[in-house]
Structures are given as C-alpha cells and as structure tokens.
TIRO-2110 file (N, C-alpha, C; in Angstrom, 1 decimal):
// TIRO-2110
99.6, 56.9, 193.3, N, 1, A
99.4, 57.1, 194.6, CA, 1, A
98.5, 58.3, 194.9, C, 1, A
97.5, 58.1, 195.8, N, 2, A
96.5, 59.2, 196.0, CA, 2, A
97.2, 60.3, 196.9, C, 2, A
96.8, 61.5, 196.6, N, 3, A
97.3, 62.7, 197.4, CA, 3, A
96.1, 63.2, 198.3, C, 3, A
96.5, 63.7, 199.4, N, 4, A
95.7, 64.4, 200.4, CA, 4, A
96.2, 65.8, 200.7, C, 4, A
95.3, 66.7, 200.9, N, 5, A
95.8, 68.0, 201.1, CA, 5, A
95.2, 68.6, 202.4, C, 5, A
96.1, 69.3, 203.1, N, 6, A
95.6, 70.1, 204.3, CA, 6, A
95.7, 71.5, 203.8, C, 6, A
94.7, 72.3, 204.0, N, 7, A
94.7, 73.6, 203.4, CA, 7, A
94.1, 74.7, 204.4, C, 7, A
94.5, 75.9, 204.1, N, 8, A
94.0, 77.0, 204.9, CA, 8, A
93.4, 78.0, 203.9, C, 8, A
92.2, 78.5, 204.3, N, 9, A
91.4, 79.5, 203.6, CA, 9, A
91.4, 80.8, 204.5, C, 9, A
91.3, 81.9, 203.9, N, 10, A
91.2, 83.2, 204.6, CA, 10, A
90.1, 84.0, 203.9, C, 10, A
89.4, 84.9, 204.8, N, 11, A
88.5, 85.7, 204.2, CA, 11, A
89.1, 87.0, 203.5, C, 11, A
90.3, 87.3, 204.1, N, 12, A
91.1, 88.4, 203.6, CA, 12, A
92.4, 88.4, 204.4, C, 12, A
93.3, 89.3, 204.1, N, 13, A
94.6, 89.3, 204.8, CA, 13, A
94.3, 89.6, 206.2, C, 13, A
94.9, 88.7, 207.0, N, 14, A
94.7, 88.7, 208.5, CA, 14, A
93.2, 88.6, 208.9, C, 14, A
92.4, 88.0, 208.1, N, 15, A
91.0, 87.8, 208.3, CA, 15, A
90.7, 86.4, 209.0, C, 15, A
89.5, 86.1, 208.9, N, 16, A
89.0, 84.8, 209.4, CA, 16, A
89.7, 83.6, 208.7, C, 16, A
90.1, 82.6, 209.4, N, 17, A
90.7, 81.4, 208.8, CA, 17, A
89.9, 80.1, 209.0, C, 17, A
90.1, 79.3, 208.0, N, 18, A
89.5, 78.0, 208.0, CA, 18, A
90.5, 77.0, 207.6, C, 18, A
90.5, 75.8, 208.3, N, 19, A
91.5, 74.8, 208.0, CA, 19, A
90.7, 73.5, 207.7, C, 19, A
91.1, 72.9, 206.5, N, 20, A
90.4, 71.7, 206.1, CA, 20, A
91.4, 70.6, 205.6, C, 20, A
90.8, 69.4, 205.2, N, 21, A
91.6, 68.4, 204.6, CA, 21, A
90.7, 67.7, 203.5, C, 21, A
91.3, 67.4, 202.4, N, 22, A
90.5, 66.8, 201.3, CA, 22, A
91.5, 66.0, 200.4, C, 22, A
90.8, 65.1, 199.6, N, 23, A
91.6, 64.3, 198.6, CA, 23, A
91.4, 65.0, 197.2, C, 23, A
90.6, 65.9, 197.1, N, 24, A
90.3, 66.5, 195.8, CA, 24, A
90.3, 68.1, 196.0, C, 24, A
91.5, 68.6, 196.0, N, 25, A
91.7, 70.1, 196.3, CA, 25, A
91.0, 71.0, 195.4, C, 25, A
91.0, 70.7, 194.1, N, 26, A
90.4, 71.6, 193.1, CA, 26, A
88.8, 71.6, 193.3, C, 26, A
88.2, 70.4, 193.5, N, 27, A
86.8, 70.4, 193.8, CA, 27, A
86.5, 71.0, 195.0, C, 27, A
87.2, 70.9, 196.1, N, 28, A
86.9, 71.4, 197.4, CA, 28, A
87.0, 73.0, 197.4, C, 28, A
88.1, 73.5, 196.7, N, 29, A
88.2, 74.9, 196.6, CA, 29, A
87.0, 75.5, 195.8, C, 29, A
86.6, 74.8, 194.8, N, 30, A
85.5, 75.2, 194.0, CA, 30, A
84.2, 75.4, 194.9, C, 30, A
84.0, 74.3, 195.6, N, 31, A
82.9, 74.3, 196.6, CA, 31, A
82.9, 75.4, 197.6, C, 31, A
84.0, 75.7, 198.1, N, 32, A
84.2, 76.8, 199.0, CA, 32, A
83.8, 78.1, 198.3, C, 32, A
84.6, 78.4, 197.2, N, 33, A
84.4, 79.6, 196.5, CA, 33, A
83.0, 79.9, 196.0, C, 33, A
82.3, 78.9, 195.7, N, 34, A
80.9, 79.1, 195.2, CA, 34, A
79.8, 78.8, 196.2, C, 34, A
80.3, 78.7, 197.5, N, 35, A
79.3, 78.6, 198.6, CA, 35, A
78.2, 77.4, 198.3, C, 35, A
78.8, 76.4, 197.8, N, 36, A
77.9, 75.2, 197.5, CA, 36, A
77.4, 74.6, 198.9, C, 36, A
78.1, 74.5, 199.9, N, 37, A
77.7, 73.8, 201.1, CA, 37, A
77.5, 74.9, 202.1, C, 37, A
76.4, 74.7, 202.9, N, 38, A
76.1, 75.5, 204.0, CA, 38, A
77.3, 75.3, 205.1, C, 38, A
77.6, 76.4, 205.8, N, 39, A
78.6, 76.2, 206.9, CA, 39, A
79.5, 77.4, 207.1, C, 39, A
80.5, 77.1, 207.8, N, 40, A
81.5, 78.2, 208.3, CA, 40, A
81.9, 79.1, 207.1, C, 40, A
82.5, 78.5, 206.0, N, 41, A
83.1, 79.3, 205.0, CA, 41, A
82.1, 80.1, 204.2, C, 41, A
80.9, 79.6, 204.1, N, 42, A
79.9, 80.4, 203.4, CA, 42, A
79.5, 81.5, 204.3, C, 42, A
79.2, 81.2, 205.7, N, 43, A
78.7, 82.3, 206.6, CA, 43, A
79.8, 83.3, 206.7, C, 43, A
81.0, 83.0, 206.8, N, 44, A
82.0, 84.1, 207.0, CA, 44, A
82.8, 84.5, 205.8, C, 44, A
82.4, 84.1, 204.6, N, 45, A
82.9, 84.4, 203.3, CA, 45, A
84.5, 84.1, 203.3, C, 45, A
84.8, 82.9, 203.7, N, 46, A
86.2, 82.4, 203.8, CA, 46, A
86.5, 81.7, 202.4, C, 46, A
87.1, 82.3, 201.4, N, 47, A
87.1, 81.8, 200.1, CA, 47, A
88.6, 81.8, 199.6, C, 47, A
89.4, 82.4, 200.2, N, 48, A
90.8, 82.6, 199.5, CA, 48, A
91.7, 81.6, 200.0, C, 48, A
92.3, 80.8, 199.2, N, 49, A
93.3, 79.7, 199.5, CA, 49, A
94.6, 80.4, 199.8, C, 49, A
95.1, 80.2, 201.0, N, 50, A
96.4, 80.9, 201.3, CA, 50, A
97.5, 80.0, 201.7, C, 50, A
97.2, 78.6, 201.9, N, 51, A
98.3, 77.7, 202.3, CA, 51, A
97.8, 76.3, 201.9, C, 51, A
98.7, 75.5, 201.5, N, 52, A
98.4, 74.1, 201.2, CA, 52, A
99.6, 73.2, 201.5, C, 52, A
99.3, 72.0, 202.0, N, 53, A
100.3, 70.9, 202.1, CA, 53, A
99.8, 69.6, 201.5, C, 53, A
100.7, 68.9, 200.9, N, 54, A
100.2, 67.7, 200.3, CA, 54, A
101.0, 66.4, 200.9, C, 54, A
100.2, 65.3, 201.1, N, 55, A
100.9, 64.1, 201.5, CA, 55, A
100.2, 62.9, 200.8, C, 55, A
100.7, 61.8, 200.9, N, 56, A
100.1, 60.6, 200.4, CA, 56, A
99.6, 59.7, 201.5, C, 56, A
99.7, 60.2, 202.7, N, 57, A
99.2, 59.5, 203.9, CA, 57, A
98.0, 60.2, 204.5, C, 57, A
96.8, 59.6, 204.3, N, 58, A
95.5, 60.2, 204.8, CA, 58, A
95.6, 60.4, 206.3, C, 58, A
96.2, 59.6, 207.1, N, 59, A
96.2, 59.7, 208.5, CA, 59, A
97.2, 60.9, 208.9, C, 59, A
98.2, 61.1, 208.1, N, 60, A
99.1, 62.2, 208.4, CA, 60, A
98.4, 63.5, 208.1, C, 60, A
97.5, 63.5, 207.0, N, 61, A
96.8, 64.7, 206.7, CA, 61, A
95.8, 65.0, 207.7, C, 61, A
95.1, 64.1, 208.2, N, 62, A
94.1, 64.3, 209.2, CA, 62, A
94.8, 64.8, 210.6, C, 62, A
95.9, 64.2, 210.9, N, 63, A
96.6, 64.6, 212.1, CA, 63, A
97.2, 66.1, 211.9, C, 63, A
97.6, 66.3, 210.8, N, 64, A
98.2, 67.7, 210.6, CA, 64, A
97.0, 68.7, 210.6, C, 64, A
95.9, 68.4, 210.1, N, 65, A
94.7, 69.3, 210.2, CA, 65, A
94.4, 69.6, 211.6, C, 65, A
94.3, 68.5, 212.4, N, 66, A
94.0, 68.7, 213.8, CA, 66, A
95.1, 69.4, 214.5, C, 66, A
96.3, 69.2, 214.2, N, 67, A
97.5, 70.0, 214.8, CA, 67, A
97.3, 71.5, 214.5, C, 67, A
97.1, 71.8, 213.2, N, 68, A
97.0, 73.2, 212.9, CA, 68, A
95.8, 73.9, 213.5, C, 68, A
94.7, 73.2, 213.7, N, 69, A
93.5, 73.8, 214.3, CA, 69, A
93.9, 74.1, 215.7, C, 69, A
94.8, 73.4, 216.5, N, 70, A
95.2, 73.7, 217.8, CA, 70, A
96.1, 74.8, 218.0, C, 70, A
96.7, 75.2, 216.9, N, 71, A
97.8, 76.3, 216.9, CA, 71, A
97.2, 77.6, 217.3, C, 71, A
98.0, 78.4, 217.9, N, 72, A
97.6, 79.9, 218.1, CA, 72, A
97.5, 80.5, 216.9, C, 72, A
96.6, 81.5, 216.8, N, 73, A
96.4, 82.3, 215.5, CA, 73, A
97.7, 82.8, 214.9, C, 73, A
98.6, 83.4, 215.8, N, 74, A
99.7, 84.1, 215.2, CA, 74, A
100.7, 83.0, 214.7, C, 74, A
100.7, 81.8, 215.1, N, 75, A
101.5, 80.7, 214.5, CA, 75, A
101.0, 80.4, 213.1, C, 75, A
99.6, 80.4, 213.0, N, 76, A
99.0, 80.1, 211.7, CA, 76, A
99.4, 81.2, 210.7, C, 76, A
99.3, 82.4, 211.1, N, 77, A
99.6, 83.6, 210.3, CA, 77, A
101.0, 83.6, 209.9, C, 77, A
101.9, 83.2, 210.7, N, 78, A
103.4, 83.0, 210.4, CA, 78, A
103.6, 82.0, 209.4, C, 78, A
103.0, 80.9, 209.6, N, 79, A
103.1, 79.8, 208.5, CA, 79, A
102.6, 80.2, 207.2, C, 79, A
101.5, 80.9, 207.1, N, 80, A
101.0, 81.4, 205.9, CA, 80, A
102.0, 82.4, 205.2, C, 80, A
102.5, 83.3, 206.0, N, 81, A
103.4, 84.4, 205.5, CA, 81, A
104.8, 83.7, 205.1, C, 81, A
105.2, 82.8, 205.8, N, 82, A
106.6, 82.1, 205.5, CA, 82, A
106.5, 81.2, 204.3, C, 82, A
105.4, 80.9, 203.9, N, 83, A
105.2, 79.9, 202.8, CA, 83, A
104.3, 80.6, 201.7, C, 83, A
104.9, 81.6, 201.1, N, 84, A
104.2, 82.3, 200.0, CA, 84, A
104.1, 81.4, 198.8, C, 84, A
102.8, 81.0, 198.6, N, 85, A
102.5, 80.2, 197.4, CA, 85, A
101.3, 80.7, 196.6, C, 85, A
100.9, 81.9, 196.9, N, 86, A
99.7, 82.5, 196.4, CA, 86, A
99.7, 82.6, 194.9, C, 86, A
100.8, 82.9, 194.2, N, 87, A
100.7, 83.0, 192.8, CA, 87, A
100.6, 81.7, 192.1, C, 87, A
101.2, 80.6, 192.7, N, 88, A
100.9, 79.3, 192.2, CA, 88, A
99.5, 78.9, 192.4, C, 88, A
99.0, 79.1, 193.5, N, 89, A
97.6, 78.7, 193.9, CA, 89, A
96.6, 79.5, 193.0, C, 89, A
96.8, 80.7, 192.9, N, 90, A
96.0, 81.6, 192.0, CA, 90, A
95.8, 81.0, 190.6, C, 90, A
96.9, 80.5, 190.0, N, 91, A
96.9, 80.0, 188.6, CA, 91, A
96.2, 78.7, 188.6, C, 91, A
96.7, 77.8, 189.6, N, 92, A
96.3, 76.4, 189.6, CA, 92, A
94.7, 76.3, 189.9, C, 92, A
94.2, 77.1, 190.9, N, 93, A
92.9, 76.9, 191.4, CA, 93, A
92.0, 78.1, 191.2, C, 93, A
92.5, 79.1, 190.4, N, 94, A
91.7, 80.2, 190.1, CA, 94, A
91.0, 80.9, 191.3, C, 94, A
92.0, 81.2, 192.3, N, 95, A
91.4, 81.8, 193.5, CA, 95, A
91.6, 83.3, 193.5, C, 95, A
END
C-alpha cells in the first residue's frame, strides 16, 4: 500500500514554517534541503523537518495539508512541540 506524508519544515526554532504533502518523503526532503526547486523553501531557507504524518489515503493527506495551512501559527507550533520526533527524523532523513 502506498504511503502519503504531510510534513512541516521550519527555518529554525519558532522560525518560518512550510507545510507540504508528498508520496516520497525522502526525495522531497532532499529537494528542500538542497534547494533544487525555486520557491518558498529556497527563498526563506526552510529546510528543517520538524513534523510528519503518514497515511495511505491521498485525499486524507491533501485534506490534512489544507487543514494545517488554515491553522493559526500558535496551533502549528504546539503541534510540533507536542510531537517531538526530531531524533527519528534526523536519523532517517539526515536533517
């Protein structure tokens, strides 16, 4: 079964946030970290993976991404702080 990921990147602690969705998280994080594509994450140096959710339903992933983008900033920061997964993410995706 295919997996889809909703993720949040940050420029630094309490810095600029970016929310995205992908089916290939390792490739997507590599692209962000290496500024492969022009855009928001390159412009604002948003490269640090700080939050991730996984689902097998592409529509649920897209809906969740849209939902998180509508959240207030302090809600997003609380979500990140309450779900400490940085050590796992650092090892798995070399962030």
